[in-house]
C-alpha positions, 0 to 999 in steps of 0.5 A: 666119827669111827675115830670119835666112836672108837675112842669112846668104846675103847674108855667105855670098855675099859670101865668094865675091866680090872680098873684100879682105884686108889683109897686115902686109906692111913697106911696099915689100915684096911683101903676101905676105910678111906674117904676118896676112891680116886679110878686109875683113868686120868682121862676120865678122872672117875672119884668116889668119895664122902662129903665132910659132914654128910655122914657115910653118904657116898658121892661121884665125880667124873671130871671128864663128863663134869659130874661134880658130887652126885649123890650115889644109892649104893652104901658099900665102897665096892658096889658104890664104884660099880654105880660111879662107872654105870652112871658113866657109861649111861653118860656116855652112851647119850653123848654117843646117841646126841653125837650120832643124831648130829653127824647124821644130820644135814647142817643148816645156817640161817639168821636169828 
């Protein structure tokens, strides 16, 4: 349990640190003009992006949590990235709580 919790804590603490996001903006253009902003953490694989045909609305993906095209409330890139990171942390907190419940429970095997 301690190993799993420590690994989750390390991943979550990185979210609050200086995590670099790569924009697909054209060379010479401001990075905010891009449509995809991918975090440099390969394990979580957080991505904030727009969807073609949906205007300027921002969405997020997180491969590690199987989240795809979740609509964000934020309208600026930085606030959308902060919102996405916060949502990932919330999901990890819920998973951690569920894992602790499982690990602290007695194992019972029954029939159908």
